[in-house]
Residue, then its C-alpha position, 0 to 999 in steps of 0.5 A: m466442539a465442546n461447549r459450542s452451543r453456549i458460545s453460540i448463544s453469546l456470539p452476537y454480544i462477543t462479536a459486538k465487543l470485538i467490533k467496538h474494539q479499535p483496531h479490529v486486530y487483536a493481540d493475545e492480551d486483548l482477547s484474554q482481557l475480553f474473555l475475563k471481563g465477559k466470562k461471567k456476563w456471557s455465562l461461559p463454562a467454568a472449564m473454559n479459559s482464555r485459550k479455549f475462548v480464542e479457539a472457539l471464536e476461531y471455530e465459529g469463524i469470527i476471528n482468524s490468526c495471521h503470522l507474517d514472517f519477513g525473515t528479519e522480523w515477524h508479526e502475529a495477531y488475530y483479526l475479524t474475519s470480515c476485515p479486508d486483508y490490506y487492513v489486517v496487514s497494515q494494522m499488524i505492521r506498526n507505522s506502515y500504510v497501504s501503498h502502491a498497487t494496493a492503494l491503486a485498487f483501493w481508489k478504484m484506479t485499476d481493475v487489475v486483480q492484485d496478488q500482492i498486498y503493498v505496505n510502506r513503512e518509511q525508513s528513519q530520517a537518519l537513514s533517508k538523509s543520504g543526500k541527492g546524488i549528482l545526475v550524469q547520463s551514464g548513471i541514469d542509463g546504468a540504473f535503468k538498464g536492469a531490473q528495479r531493486q526490490t525489497a526482500s521483506i516478503s511474506n504470505f497471508d491469505g493466498k497473497q504476497v505481503v510486500l513490505v516496502k521500506g521507502k525513504s522518509t517523507n514525513q508521510l507526505g500524502v498519507i491519510e486515514a480512509d474509512l472502510k465499510g466495517k467502520e475501520q480506518i486504514r492509513i493509505t496514500d492519497p491518489e496523488r501520492t499513490l500515482i507518484d509512488c507507482v511511477v517511482r517504483p513501477a515494479y510495485a505497481t503495474g505495467p506502463e500501458e496500464m499506468a497510462a490508463i490509470f492516469k486517465k481514470a484518476k482525472s476526477l480523483i486528483s489535483v494536478a497542482t497537488l501532484a506537482d507540489y508533492l513531487n517537488e517536496l519529495d525532491y527525488t534525484y531522478p527527473y520523474h516529472q518527465s514520466i508524469g508529464f508523459y503519462l498525463e499527455k497520453a491520458g488525453n484528458y488533462s489540459d495543457s496548463e496542467i501538463d505544463l506544470f511538469r513540462t516547464m520543469p527542467i528537462e535535461f537528461d534522457f530518462y526512462l519510464d520503466y526499468g529493463m525495457s527491451s527496444p523502447a521507443y523515444s519521446k523527443k518532447w519528454k526526452l523519455y524512453a517508453p515502451a513502443p506501444l505508448q508512443 
């Protein structure tokens, strides 16, 4: 490629500037400004413009482009090729954070290789203020008989599906900033919030049998008291405490006092560990239908 050698000589300096810029995701204007400020200092060819500069960086493998098309919205940017895919996606979608199965993998609570990248962008408080419904057993049975409703906002990036979850407003409860190896920071659900999200929306996580193992592995990462506090604050209509208590008990490494934080919550209705289960077994203690292998 033309002028490659002169770009190659300057690559360490250009890369250092790109790394200094936070986040490591760039709009066209960011790269144009970088080019204009550094062109003379880096002795770049007079014929080079900002577009050729970007093309050269792509050719050298320093940056790449990403286009996310969700049908009703789209996002595009450039990113350092050294960045993890979930970092790129969460930075491109404003006000989003890494969640569900992607957060499970980040916290090393699962070794399952993910083909999806999950990010959550909460709805506005106005949209979330639909109020808690009144529970009746027939309503619960009907809701969990079929498949879980899932977001239609799906795109693709680097061989994976990007799933944009539009969860209810929680004031970003349990969302923290975590450091990555490349000095980036991501916004991500902490371990306790991650577990709750995966229990509430199992299709965005992994199967119930794997979740039981995840709860066991999570023992050293979580505070069960915080888990209970989060669940109370989230104030869901459905009795997810029955599912969480069941998982804690099946994990086998939590104390009775920890499990009792959920067992002492009202258990008034039969509930379901997952959607659309075929021939589930029933736990009388938790009034919970779960896959037979977990009973």
